[in-house]
C-alpha positions, 0 to 999 in steps of 0.5 A: 500500499505504501508503495502505491501511495508513494508511486501515486504521489511521485506520478502526481508530482511529475505531472505537476512538474511537467505542467509547470515546465510546459507552462513556463516554456509556453510563455518563453515560446510565446515571447520568442515567437513575438521576437521573431515576428517583430524582427521580421516585420522590422526587417521587411519594413526596412527593406521596403523603406530602402526601396522607397528611397531608391525609387524616389532617387531613380524616378526623380519624384515622390512615390505616387498615390498608388503607394507601395503597390507602385514599387511592384508595378514599376518592378522595384519589388517582385512582391510586397513582403507580407506582414508576419503578424498577419494583421494587414498589409504594409503602408506609408504612415505619417508620424507625429513628427511629420516624418514618413515611415513604412508600417505594418499594422499589428494587434499583439501587445507582445509583438509591439513590446518586442519591436520596442526592444529591438527597434532603433529609437526614433527610427524604428519600433512600435507605436500605439494610439487610439486607432491601434498599433503599428511597427514602423521604420522611417523611410 
């Protein structure tokens, strides 16, 4: 009987330990996924921002009203990089300081927090306002 109680207690403790480990790893995995999404989005936005600058330099004019699609239509990009956060396409945004940025809309606070950690303050990161959140890279 003592053996069965000890075995049962051991199994229960092992199960609790495994549940705690999975819970902790799940949280770390979630943070890791947010870091990857934020880094990928900032990299993609940076690529698009550089292409906007190249377009304007070579064409001798600002990006037309068609916006980022003009980069594809005029063969500066094969496709617009997709939003790794899967919450909308890239767009040109005007920031509060009047500057322009390539931005991806996002809907996950963890991704925004990750972008703020890896972004370059003043040049890239995440903005939150009443309309939502966006990852940005100044163009």
